[in-house]
N, C-alpha and C positions, 0 to 999 in steps of 0.2 A: 503494499500500499505505499502512495504517496499523496503529498497534498496537492490541491487544484494545481494545473498550470493556469498561467495568467487569464488567459482568454476564459476558462471555465470558471476561475472564482468569479471573473467580472460579470457575469452572469447572474450568479446567485446573489452576489453583494449586490447589482443593481435591482434586483429582486426584493431583498430585505429592505434596502433603502426605502424604495417603493411602498412600502406598509408598514414601515415603522414608526412611531410616535416620536419619534427622536433622531437626532443624528449620530451615526455610529460613530464610536470613538478608535483611535487609532488602534488599540489593544484589541476591538472588537472585530474590528476588519482585519486585523491579520491573524485572528483565532480562524476566522471564518475560510481564509485564505489556505489556513494550514490542517484545515480538516482532513484526516486522513479519509482516502477516498480509493476505492478499486472503479476505472472506468473500463465498461464494456460497449461494444457496438451491435448493434443491433440492425436485422433486416426489416423491411415494412412487414406489418401483418404478422408479427411475433407477439405472444404473451412475454409479460417482463414477471410479471406474478400472476396465480390464480385462484380465483374464489377457493377457499377452504385451507390455503397455505398457512404458513406458521412461520413468518420472516424472522430472522434475527438482525434484519438490517431493514434501511429505509434508501430510497434512492431519488436524485436530484435529477432533472432534466437538463442536459448540457447543450446538446443538439436534437432537433426535431421536434415532431407532435405526437401526443402519446393519447389513447381514449379510455375512459374510466368506463367497463360495461358489464351489463347481467344477462342472464340468458333464462329464456326457459326452458322447462324439459325436453320440448321439443325442437329447441335450436333458434327461436327467435331470440334477435338481440335486440337490446336498447341500452344505445350510448348514454349515459348518464351526465358526462362532459368530456369537454378536452383539455389536455394540460400541455403548456407550452414551455420552453426553456425557461431554467430559474424556479421553477414549480416544484414540489416535494410530495408530489399525488398519494403516495403512501405512508405518511407523516403518523397517522392514526395507529400503525403497527408498533409504534413504540409503545402504546398502552393497551391494545387489543390484541389479544394472543393470535386470533384466526381472523384472516381477511373475509371479509362479505362482498367482496366484489374482483371482478378481473382487471387487469391494467396490460393493453396491447399497444404495440408502435402502430401508426397511421402512416410514417415515413420512416426512412432508414432513421437510426436514432444513436446519439451518444448518451450513455445512462451512467451516472458515478453513485456508486452504492457505499453507503457509510453506514458502519457496525452501531447498531442501537448501544451498545456501552460508549462507544467514542462521542454519540451525540449527548449521550447523558452527563460525560465528562465535561461537552463543552457547554452545556445549558447549567453544571453545578458552578465552573470556572465564572461564565458570564451570564449570570440570571436575566441581565435584560434582551440576551440573545433567545433565551428561554421564551420569555414574554410573544416576543417577535414571532417565533415559529408557533406558539399556541395560537396567535392572532392568525397565521395562515389558516389553520384549520377552521377558524370560524367563517373566516373570508370563502374557504371551499363549501362550507355551508350555506353560505348565503348564495354562494353560487348556483348549487343544486336547488335553491327554492327557485330561483331566478328562472331554472332551466324548467321545473313543474310547472311554473307559472307559463312559460313560453309553449309548451308542448301542450297542456290542456286547455288553455285559453285563448291565444293568439292563433291567426288564420295563418294559413301556409307562408303566404308571402312574407308578413311580418314576422314569422319564426325563422326564415332565411336571413331577412335583413339583420335580426337582433344577433343570430350567431355571427354574423359578420362584424358588425358593430365592434361586438365583444372580443373576437378574435385579433381585430386589428389594434383595439385597445389596449389588450394585454400584451399584445408583440411588441407594441411601443414601446412599454413600458422599459423592455431589455433591449430596445434599439432595434428591432428586428423589422419594422412595419415602415419603413421610410417611404414619403411621399404617399402614403395610405396605401400602399401594396405590402404583399405579404404572400408567404406559399399558402398553398391551399390544396392538400394532398389527398383531399379525400375523393374519391370517386363518388358518381351520384346514388350508387345503393346504399354507402356508409353515410352520405348525408341524410340520407330517407331514415336509417338505423338511429339517428341523432335527432331529426326533426318529427318522428312518428307518422310520416307518409309515405308515397309510395315513390319509387324511383320515377316513373313515367311523372308525377306532380313535381319533382324535383326538377327534373329537364324544364316540366312547362315554366316554373316560378322563376328559375333562370334566363331563360328565355326571356320574360316579363320585363325583368330587371335590366337585361341589358338594352331592351328598346327603349327603357325610361331613361336611359341615360345614365343609371346608377352605379353599374359594375361593368367589368371586363372580365373574363376568366378565361385566361392562355397558358399552355404549358404548364399547368397545376401551379398559377400565380394569379392572384386575386387582386385587382385595384380598384380601387373606388374612388369613382369621378365627382359624385355627388355626395359628400359627407352629411351635409344638412338632409339633403332629401333620403339618404338612407336610414339617417336617425328619425326623422320623421315618421318613416314606413313603420319601423322596430318598435316606437314609443319606447327609444332607448335611453335609459338615464344609468351611468355607470355608478351612481352612489354603492350599489350593492359589491362593487368591486374594492370601495375601499382603499382608494390609491392616493389619500392625501390631497395635495393641492390639484392634481390632476383629474378628480372628482368633477372640479368647475369648469374644464374647459370642453 
């Protein structure tokens, strides 16, 4: 195990800074950079952890996008959320012995695994960092609540617009959505699993958004041309992401 490489550290540090209620000290930043980590590379469509696992480590996303999902016994899948670089999507495994969801890659990913004992050592030495990571899990819960509202009460067009607004906002926090352009590696069937509609409906909505001049989607990259129009279509309010001063943007 080694500490983060500089670029890897920066993604997590920027994420922590975006949600912390205080400015990180030099010692806290150094401790994050020195966190012992085993980095592994995953292809797209690989499970990182599975429902029922009892992990002894958590992981940070260094590159790529992952999906949290659950499946019915018949194999129907519901994506519960997407996670982006800087996120630690299985932090609850630090306190819950068994995972109740699976997490898979959507795109090729680099994943940094940190043993739970190392995280506990970090939090004991730097209690304020422990508070930030606890806040991270609360923000994840807020994200799931917003997804429940999105799937349960918004029409398909607004669901898609909301998802795009959320991804752009979250990727921008870690410097990965310049000019409101970001990777969108999900296929139309995968977007259907996230939005609770059929792939045919996804195709129709994407076409309508292009015709309205809101977006273009080319080579698995999303570009938003009319940010205010997309936010209006989505009824998007980023308050639930709890990104400090960015909430007002």
